[in-house]
N, C-alpha and C positions, 0 to 999 in steps of 0.2 A: 664139575665146574671148579675152576681155580678160585681160591679165596682172594679177595682184594686185601692187600697188606696196607694197614694204616699205621703210620708212625706218629705218635703223639709226643709233643715236646713240652715238658713241664720245666720252665726256665727259672723258677723261684730259687734264690740263693741266700735269703736273709736268715736262714736257720729255723724258720717257723713252718708249721704245717697249717694251711688254711683252707678256705673254701674251694680254691682251684683244685687242690689235691683230691678232696672228697668228691667234688662234682665229676672229675674225670674218672675216679674209681667207680662211682655208681654207673656212669655211662658205659664203661667197659664191662662191668658185671652184667648189664642188660643187653649188650651188643649181641647180635646174631652171629655166633662163631662159625656157623656153617657158611656164611657169606664173607665175613670179615675176620682177618687175623690181626689183632692189635699188638703193637710194640710200643713201649713208653721209654723215652729218653729223659733221664733226670740229670740235672747238673749238681745235685746235692743229695746225699743220703737222707732218708727219712724213715720213720717207723711204719709207714703204710706200705712199703715195698713188698713185704710178705703177702699182704692182702691182694695186691695187684697180681702177684704170681698165682695165688689161689684162684683168682678170677680168670685165669687162662691167658695171662698176658706176659710176654717176654719183656724183661727190663734190661736196658743198657745204660751205662753211666758215661756222661760226657764231661769233658774238662773245660771249664770256663777260662778263656785267655785273659790275662791281666795286662793292662796297658803299662808301658814303660815310662817311668818318671825320670827323664834325663837330668832335670834340674836338681832333683833330690840327690842323685848320685854325684853331680858336680859340686853341690854344696858340701857334701861329705868329704870330697877329695880336694876342695878349695881350688878347683881348676880355673874357674872364671877369673879369680883374682890374679892369676899368673900372667894374663895377657895384658898387653899395653893398649889394645883397642878399647874404646868405650864399652862398658858393660851392656848398654842397650843394643849395640850392634851384634854382640855375641848372643845375647838372649833371643833376639829376633831370628838369627840364623839357626840356633838350636831348636827354637820353637817349631820352625818349618821341618827340621829333621825329625823331631819327636812326633809331629803330626803324621809324617809319612811312615815312620817306623810303626807307630801304633795302628795305623790303618791296615798295615800288613798283619800285625800281631792279633788284632781284635776283629778283623773282618775277612781278609783274604785267606789267611791260614786256617781259621775256623771253617770257612766256606769249603776249603779243600777237605777237611775232616768230615764235614757233613756230606759232601759229594761221595766220599768213600763209603760212608754208612748207607746212603741211599742206593748206591750201586750194589753193595754187598747184600743188602736185605731185599732188593728188588721192590722198593716201596712204590705203591700206587698213589697214596694220598699222604701228604704231610699236614698234620693238624697242630697248629700252634695253640697251646692251651691257655695262655695267659693274656696276651694282648697282641694287636697287630704291630705294635712298636718294636717287638723283639721276639726271638733273635733273627735278625735280617739275613744272616748267613744261610739259613735254611731255605729262604726264598731264592737266593742266587743258585744254591746247589740244586734246588728243584727245577729251576729253569734249564739247567744243564742236563738233568736226567729225565726231563719231561714228566716229572711227578706233579700232581695237582696239589695246590696249597690252599688250605682254609685256615682261618684264625678265629679263635674266640676273643672277643673283647669283653673283659671283665672289669674295666675301669671307666671312670668318667674323667677324662683328661681336659685340662684347661687349654693346652696347646699341643700341637703336633709338629715336631721338627721336620724340616724339608726332606732329609734323607729317608726316614721311615715312611713318609707319605709317598715318596717316589717308589719304594719297594712295595707298598701296599697296593699299588695299581695292578700288581701281578697276582694278587689274591683272587681266587675264584669265588670265594664267599667269605663274609665276616659274620660270625654268629654273635649277636648281641643278647646278653642275658636278661635284658629288660628294655622296656620302651624308653626309660631314662637314658640308657646307654645309646640306644639307636638314635634318639632325637639329638643327643649331643654330637654324634658323628655327622648327622645331617647338617647340623649348624656349622660344622667345620668343613663342609663341602664334599663329604663322601657321597657317592651316587647311591640312591635308594636301591637300585637293582642289585647292588653288591651286599646289602644288609638284610639279615634274616633274624628276626627276634624269636629266640627259643628260650623259654624260662628254664632255670635250673629246676630239677625235680627231686623229690624225696619219697622213698618208700617207708612208711611208718614202721614196717616190720624190720627194716634195717637200722632203725634208730631205737633199738630195744633196751628196756631197763633190765639190768642184770642183778642188781642188789635191791633189797627192800629199803624203803625210805628211812625207816628208823635207824638202820645200820649206818647209812651214809651220814645222817644228821649227827649220830653219836661220834663218828670219825671226825666230823668238822667241829665238834664241841658245841652244837646247837641243841637247845632243849626241844624235845618233841612237842609240837603244838605252836611253837613260835612262828610268826609270819616270816617268810624268807623271800626276798626279791633278788634278782641276779641279772648280770650282763655277761654274755659269752662272746668271746672273740679275742684275737691277738691284741695286746695292749699297744695302741697307737693313739696319738693325740686326736686325730680326726674321728676316731671311734667314740669319743665322748664319755669315757669312763669318769672324767672329772665332774661332769654334770650330775651323774648318778650319785657320786659321793656328796656333793653339795646338797642334793635333794634329800639325802638321808637325815641331815640335821633337822629338817622340817618334819619328815615322817616320824622320827623318833619321839617328837613331842606328843603325838597321839598314840603311837605304838612303841612304847619304851623297849620292848623285847624284840623288835624287828632286827633281822640280820640281812646283810647284803653280801652276796658272793660275786667276786670279780674273777671270772674264769678265763684263762688264756695265757699263752706264752708271750715272750717279748724278745725282740731282736736286739743286737748290740746297739744299733743306731737309735733305738727307742728307750734305752735304759734311763735316759734323763727324765722321760715322762713318767715311768714307773716310780722313780724317786720323788718326783713332784707329787704324785698321787699319795704316796705313803706319808709325805710331809703334811699334806692337807688332812689326811685321816688323823694324824697326831695332833695337829693344831686345833682341829674341831672336836677333839676328845671322842673320836669314833673308833678307837682301837678295839673295843669289845664288840663293835657292831659290824665292821667291814672286814671281810675275810678275802685275802688274795690266795687263790688256790694254786696259781701257776698253771702250766699246761697239763691237761688231763686227757687220758684216753677214755675215761668213763663219763663223758659229757652227758650222755642220756641219764645216767644215775643222778647227776647233779641237777639237771633241768627238772627231773621228776620231783625234786625237793622244793621247787619254787612255787610260791603263790602267784607271782607275776614275773614274766620274762620281759626284760627291758632292752630296747635297741636305741642307742642314744647318739648316733652319728651327728657331727656338727657340720659335715660337708656332704654333698649328695652321695648317697649310698648306691653303688651300682646294682646290688641285689639285696643281700642280707639273708644268707642261708640259715642263720640262727633263728630267724623268724619261722621258717618252715619246721625247724626242730621243736620249737615251742608249740606250734600248731599240732605237730605229730603227737605230742603228749597232752594235748587239750589244755594248754595253758593260755590264759588271757595275755595279750600283748600290749605293751606301751612302747610306742616308737615315735621318733621325731618325724615330722611331716616334710621330708626332703629326700628326693631321689626315688628309687624303686619301692621303698616301703609303702608309698602312696598307691602302688599297684597291687600290693600284697595284703595290707591291713585295711579292713573296712571299718572306718571310724564309727564307734558306737555299737558295732556288731561283733567283730572278731577281736577288737581291742580299742585302744584310745590313741589318737595321734596328738602330739604336742609340738610346740615350736622348739627348734634346736637352741641350745645354750640357755635354757630356761628352767633352772632347778625348782623354782616355786611351782610352775605349772606341772612339771613332772611329778613333784611331790603330791600335788592335788589329785592327779590321776591315779597315782599309786594308792593313796588313802581311800579314794572312791572305790577301788576294786577290793582292797583289803577289808573294807567295812561292809561289803555286800557280797556274801557268799553265793547267792543265786546269780548275781550278775557275772561273777567270775566263772561260774560253771557254764552259763549260757554262752559267754564269749569263747570259752575253751572249746565247747562243742561246735559252735559255728566255725571256728578256725580250723578244726579238724575236718569238717565237711568241705570247707573251701580248699584245703590242701588236697584232698582226694579228687576234687572236681577240676581244679585249675593247675595244680603244681605236682601232680603225681609223676613218679619217675618213668613209668611206661610211656607216657606222653612225650617226655623229654627225649627218650631213646628213639621212639618212632619218628619224631620230627627230624632228629639228627640223621637217622638212617635214610629217611626220604631225601634229605639234602645231599647225602653222599651219592645216592642213586642218580639224582638230577645232574650233579656236576660230572659224574663219570660218563653219563650219556651225551 
């Protein structure tokens, strides 16, 4: 039997490696290679590519087309000032030219490149890994080659522009990573028959601790036995790291030796937020208590050091893979009660849910767990059992493969 060729499109280009990369990697590792041949197209290099290749996946690199800014060029050459016509006439004319040129550069030309890849690789299914909003050129190319297109929706968007919605009509299926994502799409008018909720999954064995806790704490400059809380994820304003830092000043009154790890990389566009966080740490005299680790490959080793894992999003969280990582290592969870964490964390059983943007309530929850070792252990154990039951990787892979079979038939 000829294997079905699936081309996965990972379109992230902000320089960070996040949940979409890991979710796709784990899916490909579990995919039945006797039936499916996976290929992944990246638009940016990343440190996980060797692991994709080890998983039996071919990798191709795509080039992202950049729009042309005619006005920037004209300002540099001072061309507009040379004409006698009113500037607004010239601006309006060139705005139309720029729009036409950029439509060709950012859609038509990339669509041709995508068409070439699909024909060369004889692709059966194109799987957009990030969102139904992009890249739309793969949908057009798939229509021309008669490949089937599915899309993962990993975000909760407040609005959907007309053009992406037009192309989304040609998607055979949209995989929603939570009910929060699915319900948001339903509210925006997407047909339910197109939507399939498949939770992200995690195999605890793949989130394994490599170094002992004492060695990691020593590297971080933390005394053995000190309580450690932490938040894991790329540094972005909506992720709520600021709330955790403000909570620390309350926690430290009862637990003077508490330490907080802020684990994650930052894109250029989010550097302003990192600087704000560091300024808050300095102004609150928390420099000895809050540690910015930057991006780490040994996330499991860091999570293993935590007494409590925190998820602090201030906007609806589409899923929250770090919650599963904490559950895999039997850590009690504190999360804001917004978005998909409501589907993952059972309040009072596997963790504690608090209101977003509420440092005082978060601090109260942290201190409750830090002061009750038995409660922390019970929550960690319950979270691990829930992970195995509801969010195991095998279930994620099987449901995705079942979807592939149904759309191919």
